[in-house]
C-alpha positions as CSV (number, residue, x, y, z in Angstrom):
1,X,-20.8,27.6,-23.4
2,X,-22.3,26.2,-20.1
3,X,-21.4,22.4,-22.1
4,X,-18.1,23.5,-23.0
5,X,-16.9,24.9,-19.9
6,X,-17.4,21.3,-18.3
7,X,-15.6,20.4,-21.0
8,X,-12.5,22.6,-20.9
9,X,-10.8,21.1,-18.3
10,X,-8.7,18.4,-18.0
11,X,-6.8,16.6,-15.9
12,X,-2.7,17.3,-16.2
13,X,-1.1,13.6,-15.3
14,X,1.6,15.0,-13.7
15,X,-0.7,16.6,-11.1
16,X,-3.0,13.6,-10.8
17,X,0.5,11.2,-9.6
18,X,1.7,13.6,-7.4
19,X,-1.2,12.9,-5.5
20,X,0.5,9.2,-4.6
21,X,3.2,11.4,-2.7
22,X,0.8,12.8,-0.3
23,X,-1.3,10.0,0.0
24,X,1.9,8.2,0.4
25,X,3.3,9.9,3.6
26,X,1.5,9.5,6.6
27,X,-0.1,5.9,5.5
28,X,3.4,4.4,5.3
29,X,4.9,6.2,8.4
30,X,1.8,4.8,9.8
31,X,1.8,1.3,9.1
32,X,5.9,0.8,8.6
33,X,6.7,2.1,12.4
34,X,3.1,1.3,14.5
35,X,5.1,-1.6,15.6
36,X,8.2,-0.6,16.5
37,X,6.4,2.7,18.5
38,X,3.7,0.6,20.1
39,X,5.8,-2.8,21.0
40,X,9.1,-1.9,21.2
41,X,9.0,1.7,22.6
42,X,5.6,1.7,24.9
43,X,5.5,-1.5,25.4
44,X,2.6,-3.2,24.5
45,X,2.6,-6.8,24.0
46,X,2.7,-8.3,21.0
47,X,0.9,-10.2,21.0
48,X,-2.6,-7.9,20.9
49,X,-0.2,-6.2,18.4
50,X,-1.4,-8.9,15.8
51,X,-4.9,-8.8,16.8
52,X,-5.3,-5.4,16.4
53,X,-3.8,-6.5,12.7
54,X,-6.4,-9.3,13.1
55,X,-9.1,-6.9,14.0
56,X,-8.7,-4.8,11.6
57,X,-8.4,-7.2,8.6
58,X,-11.9,-7.6,8.5
59,X,-13.3,-3.7,9.7
60,X,-11.7,-3.5,5.9
61,X,-12.9,-6.0,3.8
62,X,-16.5,-4.3,5.2
63,X,-15.3,-0.2,4.5
64,X,-13.4,-0.5,1.3
65,X,-16.8,-1.5,-0.7
66,X,-18.7,0.8,0.7
67,X,-17.0,3.8,0.4
68,X,-16.6,2.6,-3.8
69,X,-20.2,2.0,-3.7
70,X,-20.8,5.2,-2.1
71,X,-18.4,7.0,-4.5
72,X,-19.7,5.3,-7.6
73,X,-23.4,7.3,-6.6
74,X,-22.3,10.4,-6.0
75,X,-23.1,12.9,-8.2
76,X,-22.2,16.8,-7.8
77,X,-21.5,19.0,-10.3
78,X,-17.5,18.4,-8.7
79,X,-18.0,14.6,-10.0
80,X,-18.2,11.7,-7.8
81,X,-14.9,11.1,-6.6
82,X,-13.3,15.1,-5.6
83,X,-15.9,15.7,-3.1
84,X,-14.9,13.0,-1.4
85,X,-11.2,13.4,-1.2
86,X,-11.6,16.6,-0.3
87,X,-13.2,16.0,2.7
88,X,-11.6,12.3,4.0
89,X,-8.3,14.7,3.4
90,X,-8.1,16.7,6.5
91,X,-9.4,13.8,8.5
92,X,-7.2,11.4,7.7
93,X,-4.1,13.7,8.4
94,X,-5.6,14.2,12.0
95,X,-6.3,10.8,13.0
96,X,-2.7,9.9,11.8
97,X,-1.0,13.0,14.0
98,X,-3.3,11.5,16.3
99,X,-2.3,7.8,16.4
100,X,1.4,8.8,17.0
101,X,0.7,11.3,20.0
102,X,-0.7,8.7,22.7
103,X,-1.8,10.7,25.3
104,X,0.4,10.4,29.1
105,X,-1.8,8.8,30.9
106,X,-2.7,6.2,28.2
107,X,1.1,5.0,27.8
108,X,0.6,4.8,31.0
109,X,-2.1,1.9,31.4
110,X,-1.4,-1.4,28.7
111,X,-5.2,-2.0,28.7
112,X,-5.6,1.2,27.7
113,X,-3.2,1.1,25.0
114,X,-4.4,-1.4,23.1
115,X,-7.7,0.3,23.0
116,X,-6.2,3.4,21.8
117,X,-4.2,1.9,19.3
118,X,-6.9,-0.2,18.4
119,X,-9.7,3.0,17.7
120,X,-7.2,4.9,16.1
121,X,-5.9,1.9,13.8
122,X,-9.1,1.7,12.5
123,X,-10.1,5.3,12.2
124,X,-7.1,6.0,10.6
125,X,-7.3,3.0,8.0
126,X,-10.8,3.7,7.3
127,X,-10.3,6.7,6.5
128,X,-7.6,6.1,3.9
129,X,-9.4,3.3,2.2
130,X,-12.4,6.2,2.0
131,X,-9.4,8.4,0.0
132,X,-7.8,5.5,-1.7
133,X,-10.5,4.2,-2.8
134,X,-11.2,7.1,-4.7
135,X,-8.0,8.4,-5.7
136,X,-7.4,4.4,-6.9
137,X,-10.9,5.2,-8.9
138,X,-9.9,7.6,-11.1
139,X,-6.8,5.8,-12.8
140,X,-9.2,3.7,-15.0
141,X,-11.0,7.1,-15.3
142,X,-9.0,9.4,-16.4
143,X,-6.8,7.7,-18.3
144,X,-7.5,5.3,-21.0
145,X,-5.3,3.7,-23.0
146,X,-2.0,1.1,-22.0
147,X,0.6,3.3,-23.1
148,X,-0.8,6.9,-21.2
149,X,-1.9,4.4,-17.6
150,X,1.9,2.8,-17.9
151,X,3.5,6.5,-18.5
152,X,1.2,7.8,-15.8
153,X,1.4,5.0,-13.0
154,X,5.4,4.8,-13.6
155,X,5.0,8.9,-12.5
156,X,2.7,8.2,-9.4
157,X,5.0,5.1,-8.8
158,X,8.0,7.3,-8.2
159,X,6.3,9.7,-6.5
160,X,5.0,7.3,-4.2
161,X,8.9,5.6,-3.8
162,X,10.1,8.8,-3.2
163,X,7.5,9.6,-0.1
164,X,8.7,5.8,1.0
165,X,11.7,7.5,1.2
166,X,10.8,10.3,3.6
167,X,8.2,8.3,5.5
168,X,9.9,5.0,5.8
169,X,13.3,5.6,5.3
170,X,14.2,8.2,6.3
171,X,11.9,8.0,9.5
172,X,13.7,6.3,12.1
173,X,16.4,9.1,11.5
174,X,14.0,11.6,12.4
175,X,12.5,10.2,15.2
176,X,15.7,9.4,16.5
177,X,16.2,13.6,16.8
178,X,12.9,14.6,17.2
179,X,10.3,12.0,18.2
180,X,7.8,10.6,16.6
181,X,4.9,13.2,18.2
182,X,6.8,15.7,15.9
183,X,7.7,13.9,12.7
184,X,3.8,12.8,12.0
185,X,3.2,16.5,13.1
186,X,5.6,17.1,9.7
187,X,4.3,14.6,7.4
188,X,1.0,15.0,8.4
189,X,1.2,19.0,6.9
190,X,3.5,18.1,4.2
191,X,0.5,15.4,2.9
192,X,-2.4,17.5,3.4
193,X,-1.0,20.2,1.9
194,X,0.4,18.3,-1.3
195,X,-3.6,15.7,-1.9
196,X,-4.8,19.5,-1.4
197,X,-3.1,20.7,-4.4
198,X,-3.5,17.8,-6.1
199,X,-7.0,16.8,-5.7
200,X,-8.4,20.3,-6.5
201,X,-6.5,19.5,-10.0
202,X,-8.3,16.3,-10.6
203,X,-11.3,16.9,-13.3
204,X,-13.9,14.4,-13.7
205,X,-16.0,14.2,-17.4
206,X,-19.1,16.0,-15.8
207,X,-20.8,16.0,-19.4
208,X,-22.2,13.1,-18.8
209,X,-22.3,12.4,-15.2
210,X,-26.1,12.7,-14.6
211,X,-26.9,9.8,-17.9
212,X,-24.5,7.7,-15.7
213,X,-26.2,4.6,-14.2
214,X,-25.9,4.2,-10.5
215,X,-24.7,0.7,-10.1
216,X,-26.3,-1.9,-7.4
217,X,-23.6,-2.8,-4.1
218,X,-24.9,-6.2,-4.9
219,X,-24.9,-6.7,-8.2
220,X,-22.0,-5.1,-9.1
221,X,-20.4,-7.5,-5.5
222,X,-21.8,-10.1,-7.5
223,X,-20.3,-9.5,-11.2
224,X,-16.5,-8.9,-9.6
225,X,-16.6,-12.4,-7.3
226,X,-17.6,-14.3,-10.3
227,X,-15.2,-13.1,-12.0
228,X,-12.0,-15.8,-12.1
229,X,-9.8,-12.7,-12.9
230,X,-10.4,-11.1,-9.5
231,X,-9.6,-13.5,-7.4
232,X,-6.2,-14.8,-8.9
233,X,-5.3,-10.8,-8.9
234,X,-6.7,-10.3,-5.4
235,X,-4.4,-12.8,-4.2
236,X,-1.1,-12.8,-5.6
237,X,-1.7,-8.9,-4.3
238,X,-2.5,-9.7,-1.1
239,X,0.5,-11.6,-1.1
240,X,3.0,-9.2,-2.5
241,X,1.2,-6.5,0.2
242,X,2.1,-9.0,2.9
243,X,5.2,-9.4,2.1
244,X,6.1,-5.2,1.7
245,X,4.4,-4.4,4.6
246,X,7.0,-6.7,6.7
247,X,9.8,-5.4,5.2
248,X,8.9,-2.1,6.8
249,X,7.7,-3.5,9.8
250,X,10.2,-5.7,10.5
251,X,13.2,-4.3,9.3
252,X,14.0,-2.0,12.2
253,X,13.7,-5.5,14.4
254,X,16.4,-7.0,12.2
255,X,19.0,-3.8,11.9
256,X,18.2,-4.1,16.2
257,X,18.7,-7.8,16.8
258,X,20.0,-10.2,14.3
259,X,22.7,-7.2,13.2
260,X,23.6,-5.5,16.3
261,X,23.0,-2.4,14.6
262,X,21.3,1.3,15.7
263,X,18.2,3.1,13.5
264,X,20.3,4.8,11.1
265,X,21.1,1.0,9.5
266,X,17.3,0.9,9.3
267,X,17.3,4.5,7.0
268,X,19.8,2.3,5.0
269,X,18.6,-0.7,4.4
270,X,14.4,0.8,3.8
271,X,16.4,3.7,2.0
272,X,19.0,1.1,-0.6
273,X,15.4,-0.8,-1.5
274,X,13.0,2.2,-2.3
275,X,16.3,3.5,-4.4
276,X,16.7,0.5,-6.4
277,X,13.2,0.2,-6.8
278,X,13.3,3.5,-8.5
279,X,15.9,2.8,-10.5
280,X,14.0,-0.3,-11.2
281,X,10.9,1.9,-12.6
282,X,12.9,3.3,-15.0
283,X,14.5,0.1,-16.2
284,X,11.3,-1.6,-15.8
285,X,9.6,1.1,-17.8
286,X,12.0,0.7,-20.6
287,X,12.1,-3.0,-20.7
288,X,7.9,-3.1,-21.4
289,X,8.9,-1.5,-25.0
290,X,10.0,-4.9,-25.7
291,X,7.6,-7.3,-23.0
292,X,4.4,-7.2,-22.1
293,X,3.5,-6.4,-18.3
294,X,1.8,-9.3,-17.5
295,X,5.3,-10.9,-18.2
296,X,7.4,-8.3,-16.5
297,X,4.8,-8.5,-13.1
298,X,5.3,-12.2,-13.3
299,X,9.5,-11.6,-13.3
300,X,9.0,-9.3,-10.4
301,X,7.7,-11.7,-8.0
302,X,9.6,-14.1,-8.8
303,X,13.0,-12.0,-7.9
304,X,11.4,-11.1,-5.1
305,X,9.9,-14.1,-4.1
306,X,14.1,-15.3,-4.4
307,X,15.9,-12.8,-3.3
308,X,14.2,-12.9,0.6
309,X,16.4,-16.2,1.8
310,X,19.6,-15.0,1.8
311,X,18.7,-12.2,4.1
312,X,18.3,-15.1,6.3
313,X,21.7,-16.5,6.5
314,X,23.1,-13.0,6.7
315,X,24.9,-11.8,9.4
316,X,26.7,-8.7,8.5
317,X,25.4,-4.7,6.9
318,X,26.8,-5.2,3.6
319,X,25.7,-8.1,2.2
320,X,22.3,-7.5,3.9
321,X,22.6,-4.5,1.9
322,X,23.0,-6.8,-1.7
323,X,20.3,-8.3,-0.9
324,X,18.1,-5.9,0.2
325,X,19.1,-4.6,-4.2
326,X,17.4,-7.3,-5.4
327,X,14.6,-6.8,-3.3
328,X,14.1,-3.7,-4.3
329,X,14.6,-4.6,-7.7
330,X,11.4,-7.1,-7.9
331,X,9.4,-4.3,-6.0
332,X,10.2,-2.0,-9.0
333,X,8.6,-4.4,-12.0
334,X,5.7,-5.1,-9.4
335,X,4.4,-1.3,-9.1
336,X,5.6,-0.4,-12.4
337,X,2.9,-3.0,-13.4
338,X,0.3,-3.9,-10.9
339,X,-2.3,-0.4,-11.2
340,X,-2.6,-1.0,-14.8
341,X,-3.6,-4.7,-15.1
342,X,-6.0,-3.6,-12.3
343,X,-7.4,-1.3,-14.1
344,X,-7.6,-3.5,-17.3
345,X,-9.7,-5.8,-15.0
346,X,-11.9,-2.4,-14.7
347,X,-11.9,-2.3,-18.8
348,X,-13.4,-5.7,-18.6
349,X,-16.1,-5.1,-16.1
350,X,-17.4,-2.1,-18.2
351,X,-17.0,-4.0,-21.7
352,X,-19.2,-7.0,-20.2
353,X,-21.9,-5.1,-18.1
354,X,-22.2,-1.5,-19.5
355,X,-22.1,0.1,-16.1
356,X,-19.3,2.3,-14.8
357,X,-18.1,1.3,-11.1
358,X,-14.9,1.8,-10.9
359,X,-14.7,3.2,-6.9
360,X,-16.7,-0.4,-6.7
361,X,-13.8,-2.5,-8.5
362,X,-10.8,-0.6,-6.9
363,X,-12.2,-1.3,-3.2
364,X,-13.2,-5.1,-3.5
365,X,-9.7,-4.8,-4.7
366,X,-8.0,-3.2,-2.3
367,X,-10.0,-5.5,0.3
368,X,-7.9,-8.5,-1.3
369,X,-4.7,-6.6,-1.4
370,X,-5.8,-6.1,2.3
371,X,-6.4,-9.4,3.4
372,X,-2.3,-9.0,4.0
373,X,-3.4,-8.1,7.3
374,X,-4.4,-11.6,8.7
375,X,-0.8,-12.4,7.1
376,X,0.9,-10.4,8.5
377,X,-0.8,-10.6,11.7
378,X,-0.4,-14.2,12.0
379,X,3.6,-13.8,11.4
380,X,4.0,-11.9,14.4
381,X,2.0,-13.7,16.2
382,X,3.8,-17.1,15.5
383,X,7.1,-15.3,16.1
384,X,5.6,-14.0,19.6
385,X,4.4,-17.6,20.6
386,X,7.9,-19.4,18.6
387,X,10.7,-17.0,20.3
388,X,8.7,-16.0,23.3
389,X,9.6,-12.1,22.0
390,X,6.7,-9.8,24.5
391,X,8.1,-6.3,23.7
392,X,11.2,-4.5,23.8
393,X,11.6,-4.7,27.4
394,X,11.1,-8.8,27.1
395,X,12.1,-9.8,23.4
396,X,13.0,-13.2,24.9
397,X,15.8,-15.1,24.9
398,X,16.4,-15.3,21.0
399,X,15.5,-12.3,19.6
400,X,18.0,-12.6,16.4
401,X,16.3,-15.5,15.3
402,X,13.2,-14.1,15.9
403,X,13.5,-10.6,13.6
404,X,15.1,-13.6,10.9
405,X,12.7,-15.3,10.8
406,X,9.6,-12.3,10.6
407,X,11.5,-10.3,7.5
408,X,13.1,-13.6,5.7
409,X,11.2,-16.4,6.0
410,X,7.2,-15.5,6.3
411,X,7.8,-12.5,2.9
412,X,9.8,-15.4,0.9
413,X,6.5,-17.9,1.5
414,X,4.2,-14.9,0.4
415,X,6.2,-14.7,-2.7
416,X,6.6,-18.3,-3.5
417,X,2.4,-18.4,-3.2
418,X,2.4,-14.7,-5.4
419,X,4.9,-15.9,-8.5
420,X,3.1,-19.4,-8.3
421,X,-0.9,-17.6,-8.4
422,X,0.5,-15.4,-11.1
423,X,0.5,-17.8,-13.8
424,X,-3.3,-18.2,-13.2
425,X,-4.3,-14.8,-14.5
426,X,-4.5,-14.1,-18.0
427,X,-4.7,-11.5,-20.7
428,X,-5.0,-12.6,-24.3
429,X,-4.5,-9.4,-25.4
430,X,-1.7,-8.1,-22.7
431,X,0.2,-11.6,-23.6
432,X,0.8,-10.9,-27.3
433,X,3.8,-10.1,-27.7
434,X,5.6,-13.3,-25.8
435,X,3.7,-15.0,-28.2
436,X,5.4,-13.3,-31.4
């Protein structure tokens, strides 16, 4: 009877997927508006902001595999992942709220402002790594075949995009009305409620949990870094993440300094990207009936690479919105397929080594994806130095061109590299429809 009760509970795909709505709300506001909040509003030097991104990238490279390793070796009656999710989520929400509630005495002292941002950025980012390392590790574990994974992933990516519509697209309008402090509090409470509801409903297979071999950190890391597929997929993910990160961070500067328009237009442009991306997920999920996962993935990368270039020459809203539509269409293809490819790398590792280590693999792939911090840090630093853009009080002689370069050229270059590298990743069984 005990064994039957342990096997009776199954995770609802919709409940697992809906958690992506909760995880996306705080982290997208956190990363998308840190620059405009700390640099443009609070007056932090853009070079110091780029330094924060640079430092955090190395912290992130360390904490991700550690969290994955600890998760894989955890053995409790609630599973390997759920304890970390239920403990980490409240702390993530709290640190996110503190990030956007800077004490008054810190705001008046630029040196203290830099230290405060650095510490809170690292704390919020590392807690996000903890939560997402465990949430991501559940995906290949709970859902076994490619068809089911594609359906579940499509649903959770739509949930993520709806969360982005709130936490990215609507945020300029909301913060304009009630401020960043109250907005972060509301978003945090909403995210906490959603994540706790979903994570309590995620049930791992507990029947053989005590029999699972506990993976070694060093042998797991070595096995993965000796796998060329890991490096190829990781670098593509890093360049894609860099481009997407620059979209969310640089649009506010582009709208303000290049188009000469207000915060509501930022909401419109970001909203267009996200709405088209949602529609794109529906479209690309249908296309997957005829195309392979790999073909859809590569097509999305190429569409994004091409779509950024027209934005550089645009000076008015309507053409900018049209260009944003194409960016969103490419984003939809990438979101539909990327997690399925990552799950395939997990499957290959288990087939080769016979050890369950979804947490470590997912975390190390997360490290690769988050190398985008080096790229975005470099982008902000180069723009600051080249165009003398210091902060909102001193944007330099040509902030319009600085914003064009930040939003258009750096993301375009990242996506060109991602598109080229993607053709080196081969899964014969996933590509077989292309040959027929």
